[in-house]
C-alpha positions as CSV (number, residue, x, y, z in Angstrom):
1,A,93.1,62.7,92.7
2,V,94.7,65.9,94.0
3,S,93.8,69.2,92.4
4,A,96.5,71.3,90.9
5,A,95.9,74.1,93.4
6,A,96.1,71.8,96.3
7,A,99.3,70.2,94.9
8,A,100.8,73.7,94.4
9,A,99.9,74.7,98.0
10,T,101.6,71.7,99.4
11,T,104.7,71.7,97.2
12,T,107.8,71.1,99.2
13,S,111.5,72.0,98.7
14,T,114.2,69.6,99.6
15,F,117.5,71.1,100.7
16,A,120.9,69.7,99.8
17,T,120.6,66.7,102.2
18,G,117.5,65.4,100.5
19,S,116.2,64.2,103.8
20,P,112.5,64.4,104.3
21,S,113.1,65.9,107.8
22,V,114.4,69.1,106.2
23,R,111.6,69.5,103.8
24,V,109.9,72.9,104.0
25,K,106.7,74.0,102.4
26,T,107.1,76.7,99.8
27,E,104.4,78.8,101.6
28,D,106.6,78.6,104.7
29,V,109.6,79.8,102.7
30,S,107.7,82.7,101.3
31,M,106.4,83.5,104.8
32,E,110.0,83.5,106.1
33,N,111.1,85.7,103.2
34,E,108.2,88.1,103.9
35,K,109.3,88.2,107.6
36,K,112.9,88.9,106.6
37,R,111.7,91.8,104.3
38,D,109.5,93.2,107.1
39,R,112.4,93.0,109.5
40,I,114.7,94.7,107.0
41,R,112.1,97.4,106.5
42,R,111.7,98.0,110.2
43,L,115.5,98.2,110.7
44,N,115.7,100.7,107.8
45,V,112.9,102.8,109.5
46,I,114.8,102.6,112.8
47,H,118.1,103.5,111.1
48,S,116.5,106.5,109.3
49,R,114.9,107.7,112.5
50,Q,118.2,107.5,114.4
51,K,120.0,109.3,111.5
52,R,117.4,112.1,111.6
53,E,117.7,112.4,115.3
54,R,121.5,112.4,115.1
55,R,121.4,115.2,112.4
56,K,118.8,117.1,114.5
57,A,121.1,116.9,117.6
58,E,124.2,117.9,115.5
59,Q,122.2,120.9,114.0
60,A,121.1,122.0,117.5
61,Q,124.7,121.8,118.7
62,L,126.0,123.8,115.7
63,Q,123.2,126.4,116.2
64,S,124.3,126.7,119.9
65,Q,128.0,127.1,118.8
66,Y,126.9,129.7,116.2
67,E,125.1,131.7,118.8
68,V,128.0,131.6,121.2
69,L,130.4,132.7,118.4
70,L,128.0,135.4,117.3
71,K,127.8,136.8,120.8
72,K,131.6,136.7,121.1
73,Q,131.9,138.5,117.8
74,H,129.7,141.3,119.0
75,E,131.7,141.6,122.2
76,L,134.9,141.8,120.2
77,Q,133.5,144.3,117.9
78,A,132.4,146.5,120.8
79,E,135.9,146.1,122.3
80,S,137.4,147.1,119.0
81,R,135.3,150.2,118.8
82,K,136.4,151.2,122.3
83,L,140.1,150.6,121.4
84,E,139.7,152.6,118.2
85,A,138.2,155.5,120.2
86,L,141.1,155.3,122.7
87,L,143.6,155.3,119.9
88,R,141.9,158.4,118.3
89,K,142.0,160.1,121.7
90,A,145.7,159.2,122.1
91,H,146.5,160.7,118.7
92,E,144.6,163.8,119.5
93,L,146.6,164.2,122.8
94,V,149.9,163.7,121.0
95,K,149.0,166.3,118.4
96,E,147.9,168.7,121.1
97,Y,151.1,168.1,123.1
98,E,153.3,168.6,120.0
99,R,151.3,171.8,119.0
100,R,151.9,173.3,122.5
101,N,155.6,172.4,122.7
102,R,156.7,174.0,119.4
């Protein structure tokens, strides 16, 4: 007589064909399912890592662009201050000219 545990361990599944050549032990099926789950987990880890790396690269690129724009802003502000000083000087010269030619 075969024990219940031994019978459960050797239980087989028959696929649609019913052919004995395609019988698979349930422990083999659960092993395949575990392999699939492990593969999916590994792929998820890889995908998450790639996503983090992509975000990190995008962040670095944005930081670089920000620094370039910030530098440009400072340059333009300095240029603006120079132009405002020239404009004030021009107004002073015009006023001085008008005052002298009255």
